[in-house]
C-alpha positions in Angstrom: 0.0 0.0 0.0 1.6 3.3 -1.1 2.4 5.9 1.4 0.3 9.1 1.0 2.1 12.4 0.5 0.6 15.6 1.9 1.4 19.2 1.3 0.6 22.6 2.7 -2.8 23.6 1.3 -1.6 27.1 0.0 1.7 25.8 -1.4 1.2 27.5 -4.7 0.9 30.9 -3.1 3.7 30.3 -0.6 6.2 29.1 -3.3 5.7 32.2 -5.6 7.8 34.3 -3.2 11.6 34.3 -3.0 12.7 31.9 -0.2 9.0 31.0 0.3 8.5 27.7 2.0 5.8 25.1 2.2 5.7 21.9 4.3 5.1 18.4 3.1 5.1 15.0 4.6 4.9 11.3 3.8 2.8 8.9 5.9 3.9 5.2 5.4 1.5 2.8 7.1 2.8 1.5 10.3 6.0 3.7 10.2 6.9 7.1 11.5 5.8 10.1 9.4 8.5 11.7 7.3 8.5 15.5 7.3 10.1 17.9 4.9 9.8 21.2 3.2 9.8 22.9 -0.2 11.7 26.2 -0.8 11.5 28.7 -3.6 14.9 29.6 -5.0 13.5 32.3 -7.3 11.1 32.8 -10.1 12.1 31.9 -13.7 11.5 34.1 -16.7 8.5 32.0 -17.6 6.9 32.8 -14.2 7.5 29.3 -12.9 9.1 29.1 -9.4 12.4 27.2 -9.0 11.7 24.9 -6.1 13.9 22.5 -4.2 12.9 19.9 -1.6 14.5 19.0 1.7 16.3 15.7 2.2 14.2 12.7 1.5 11.9 14.3 -1.1 12.3 15.2 -4.8 10.6 17.8 -7.0 10.1 15.9 -10.2 8.2 18.6 -12.1 6.6 22.0 -11.5 4.6 24.2 -13.8 2.0 26.9 -13.4 -0.7 24.3 -12.8 0.9 21.6 -10.6 3.8 20.2 -8.8 4.9 16.6 -8.8 6.7 15.4 -5.6 8.2 12.0 -4.7 9.6 10.3 -1.7 12.1 7.7 -3.0 12.5 5.9 0.4 8.8 4.9 0.4 8.5 4.7 -3.4 5.7 7.2 -3.3 4.8 10.2 -5.5 1.9 12.6 -5.9 0.9 15.4 -8.2 -0.7 18.4 -6.5 -2.8 20.9 -8.5 -2.5 24.6 -8.1 -5.6 26.8 -7.6 -6.9 28.8 -10.5 -9.1 31.1 -8.4 -10.2 31.3 -4.7 -13.5 32.2 -3.2 -12.6 33.3 0.3 -15.6 35.5 1.3 -18.4 33.1 1.1 -18.0 31.6 4.6 -16.2 32.6 7.7 -15.4 29.1 9.0 -14.8 25.6 7.8 -16.8 24.5 4.8 -18.6 21.2 5.4 -20.2 20.5 2.1 -20.6 21.8 -1.4 -22.3 21.0 -4.7 -22.5 22.5 -8.2 -25.7 22.7 -10.2 -26.0 20.4 -13.3 -25.5 23.3 -15.6 -22.4 24.5 -13.7 -23.8 28.0 -13.1 -24.5 27.8 -9.4 -22.8 26.5 -6.3 -24.3 25.7 -2.9 -22.2 25.2 0.3 -22.7 24.8 4.0 -20.2 25.8 6.7 -19.4 25.4 10.4 -20.4 29.0 10.8 -24.0 27.7 10.6 -24.8 29.1 7.1 -25.8 27.6 3.8 -25.4 29.8 0.7 -25.9 29.7 -3.0 -23.3 31.5 -5.1 -22.3 32.1 -8.7 -19.8 29.4 -9.7 -17.9 31.6 -12.1 -17.0 34.3 -9.6 -18.2 33.4 -6.1 -20.8 36.1 -6.0 -23.4 35.4 -3.3 -26.9 34.8 -4.7 -28.9 33.4 -1.8 -28.7 32.6 1.9 -30.7 29.6 2.9 -31.9 29.9 6.6 -34.0 27.5 8.5 -32.0 24.8 10.1 -31.6 25.1 13.9 -28.0 23.9 14.1 -25.2 23.2 11.7 -26.0 22.1 8.1 -24.0 19.0 7.3 -24.9 18.3 3.7 -26.4 20.1 0.7 -26.9 19.2 -2.9 -28.8 20.4 -6.0 -31.6 18.4 -7.5 -31.0 17.5 -11.2 -33.0 20.6 -12.3 -30.5 22.9 -10.7 -33.3 25.0 -9.3 -33.9 23.1 -6.0 -31.6 22.3 -3.1 -31.7 19.4 -0.6 -30.1 19.8 2.8 -29.6 17.9 6.0 -28.6 19.2 9.4 -27.7 18.5 13.0 -31.4 19.3 13.9 -32.3 15.9 12.3 -34.3 17.7 9.6 -34.1 17.3 5.9 -35.2 20.4 3.9 -35.9 21.2 0.3 -35.2 24.8 -0.9 -35.9 27.0 -3.9 -32.6 28.2 -5.3 -34.6 31.1 -7.0 -36.0 32.7 -3.9 -34.4 30.8 -1.0 -37.7 29.6 0.4 -38.0 26.3 2.2 -40.7 24.4 0.5 -40.6 21.0 2.3 -39.3 19.8 5.7 -38.9 16.1 6.5 -38.8 15.0 10.1 -38.3 11.5 11.4 -34.6 11.0 12.2 -33.5 11.0 15.8 -30.0 12.2 15.1 -28.2 14.7 12.8 -28.4 14.0 9.1 -24.9 13.5 7.7 -25.6 12.8 4.0 -28.2 12.6 1.3 -28.8 11.1 -2.1 -31.3 11.9 -4.8 -33.1 9.1 -6.7 -33.3 9.7 -10.4 -35.0 13.1 -11.1 -35.9 13.6 -7.4 -39.3 12.4 -6.6 -37.6 10.3 -3.9 -34.6 11.1 -1.8 -32.4 9.2 0.7 -30.9 10.4 4.0 -28.3 8.9 6.3 -28.1 9.9 9.9 -26.1 9.7 13.1 -29.0 7.6 14.5 -27.7 4.8 12.3 -30.7 4.7 10.0 -31.2 5.3 6.3 -34.6 6.6 5.2 -36.4 6.9 1.9 -38.6 10.0 1.5 -41.4 10.9 -0.8 -40.9 14.6 -1.8 -44.4 15.1 -3.2 -46.1 14.1 0.0 -43.4 15.1 2.5 -43.5 11.6 3.9 -41.1 8.9 4.9 -41.6 5.8 2.8 -39.6 3.6 5.2 -36.4 2.9 7.0 -34.2 1.1 4.4 -31.5 0.1 6.9 -30.8 0.4 10.7 -27.1 -0.1 11.1 -26.5 0.8 14.7 -23.7 3.1 13.6 -23.5 6.6 12.2 -24.1 6.8 8.4 -21.5 9.2 7.2 -22.2 8.9 3.5 -24.8 7.5 1.1 -24.8 7.1 -2.6 -27.4 5.7 -5.1 -26.4 4.2 -8.4 -27.8 2.1 -11.2 -26.8 -1.6 -11.0 -25.1 -3.6 -13.7 -27.3 -6.4 -15.1 -25.0 -9.0 -13.7 -25.6 -7.9 -10.1 -28.3 -9.7 -8.1 -30.1 -7.1 -6.0 -32.6 -9.6 -4.6 -36.4 -9.2 -4.4 -38.4 -7.1 -2.0 -40.2 -9.0 0.8 -43.2 -6.7 0.4 -44.7 -4.9 -2.6 -43.0 -1.5 -2.9 -45.1 1.6 -2.4 -46.5 3.2 -5.5 -44.8 6.3 -4.3 -41.4 4.8 -4.8 -40.2 6.1 -8.2 -37.0 5.0 -9.8 -35.8 2.7 -7.0 -35.8 -0.5 -9.1 -32.4 -1.7 -10.3 -30.7 0.7 -8.0 -27.9 0.1 -5.5 -27.6 2.0 -2.2 -24.1 2.4 -0.8 -23.6 3.3 2.9 -20.3 4.7 4.4 -20.5 3.8 8.1 -18.6 5.0 11.1 -17.9 1.4 12.3 -15.5 0.9 9.4 -18.0 -0.9 7.3 -19.1 -0.2 3.7 -22.5 -1.6 3.0 -24.4 -2.1 -0.2 -28.1 -2.8 -0.5 -30.7 -3.1 -3.2 -32.6 0.2 -2.9 -36.0 -1.3 -3.7 -35.4 -4.8 -2.4 -33.6 -3.7 0.8 -31.6 -6.9 0.4 -27.8 -7.0 1.1 -25.4 -7.0 -1.8 -22.1 -6.9 0.2 -20.5 -5.8 3.4 -16.9 -4.7 3.4 -14.7 -3.8 6.4 -12.1 -1.1 5.8 -9.1 0.3 7.8 -11.1 3.1 9.5 -14.4 4.9 9.6 -15.8 5.4 6.1 -16.5 9.1 5.4 -17.8 9.1 1.9 -18.7 6.9 -1.1 -19.7 7.1 -4.7 -20.4 4.9 -7.7 -18.1 5.1 -10.8 -20.2 2.7 -12.9 -22.8 0.0 -12.5 -20.3 -2.2 -10.7 -17.3 0.0 -9.6 -17.3 2.3 -6.6 -14.9 4.5 -4.6 -15.1 5.0 -0.8 -12.8 7.1 1.5 -11.9 6.4 5.1 -10.8 8.7 7.9 -7.2 7.5 7.8 -6.8 8.8 4.2 -7.4 5.6 2.2 -9.5 5.5 -0.9 -10.9 2.0 -1.7 -11.9 1.0 -5.2 -14.2 -2.0 -5.2 -16.0 -4.1 -7.8 -19.5 -4.9 -6.5 -19.4 -8.2 -8.5 -16.4 -9.3 -6.3 -15.8 -6.8 -3.6 -12.1 -7.3 -3.1 -10.5 -3.9 -3.1 -7.5 -2.1 -4.5 -6.7 0.9 -2.4 -5.0 4.2 -3.0 -3.6 6.1 -0.1 -4.4 9.7 -0.5 -5.0 12.9 1.4 -7.8 13.9 -0.8 -11.2 12.4 -1.2 -12.3 12.3 -4.8 -15.9 12.3 -5.9 -16.3 12.0 -9.7 -19.3 13.1 -11.8 -20.3 16.5 -12.9 -18.8 18.0 -9.8 -20.8 16.2 -7.2 -19.9 17.1 -3.6 -17.3 16.9 -0.9 -17.4 16.7 2.8 -14.8 18.1 5.1 -14.6 15.5 7.8 -12.9 16.2 11.1 -9.4 17.5 10.4 -9.0 16.5 6.8 -7.6 19.8 5.4 -8.4 19.4 1.7 -11.2 17.9 -0.4 -11.0 17.8 -4.2 -14.1 17.6 -6.3 -13.2 16.4 -9.8 -15.2 16.2 -13.0 -13.6 12.9 -13.8 -11.3 10.4 -12.1 -9.6 7.5 -13.8 -7.8 4.7 -11.9 -4.8 3.2 -13.8 -2.8 0.5 -12.1 -4.3 1.4 -8.7 -3.1 5.0 -9.1 -5.4 8.0 -9.2 -5.0 10.1 -12.4 -6.9 13.3 -12.6 -7.9 14.3 -16.1 -7.2 17.9 -17.0 -10.7 19.1 -16.5 -12.0 21.9 -14.2 -11.6 20.8 -10.6 -12.5 22.5 -7.4 -10.6 22.4 -4.1 -12.3 22.9 -0.9 -10.0 24.0 2.0 -10.7 25.1 5.5 -12.2 28.5 4.7 -12.3 29.0 1.0 -12.8 27.4 -2.4 -10.0 27.1 -5.0 -10.8 26.4 -8.6 -8.3 24.5 -10.7 -7.9 24.1 -14.4 
């Protein structure tokens, strides 16, 4: 298992000054952490800084968009992307979640400062403030239309908002603990929520009603994801006839990232188990790459790639949690300093390779856009 490399979140800014420095570290599993630094020796005529690394680390390549660092002792290397722009005035404290609308025009984010805001994705201009949760807002995401937002908070409430006028049109109640993540089924007539109370619920948006508890795990549900299943996967059959209010749940898988180090997959309509996988630490987030491939990230910095047809894993040690799609979402969990939201992720020989699309970095207090 490769040792993850980590770097100071504002390294690109720090290394654009003469004698500017940025820290980096390597975290081999079961061994002491290796610490080092990068130092700017000057700026070249092309505007690219000349950077050297301290003993034990090598700067393989640097340009205006990225820096490639390696740690030969641990046979580990990582490419870090530089920010294109930064939105630093949207929130005053740590950002807990964000999402981008399907058209790419709007962003929505929640913060430890207790706010949830909609902003222009092109320049960070504030458009709406969504107020109504009693405590912190843990998760937020756009419906496929891009005109409606779904949020979950520590007040155990799930809310639906209009992105046009910031009104709360629906409030769901039923969880006994804070809601940590949500998923939207198809076009959004049904939604799924995962909570600290250990349950996952399916909701009917049209009638503002709970259609049932899909799972009761006895452990916090940190992340949920819904995806269409490959035809080769047996999702089982429901024990009871599904409600006519369930729309689009057939042939869907439900993935649960649990605090008790378990990654669980169920048939969304059947409620039948597909697999249960035990990881190295609490699972913080999860997503589907295809009808049989998935990614899930753990608190200790691992990213697992699993094949639902045979859930043996290949893992990638990494500081960042990558969620592919049309910029889906990222959660800032505990002390993880950086979350990257990428348009597309490819896995080649168990190494993460980011395509050169627009990407967004979420740091403690600001957004950084990468090209």
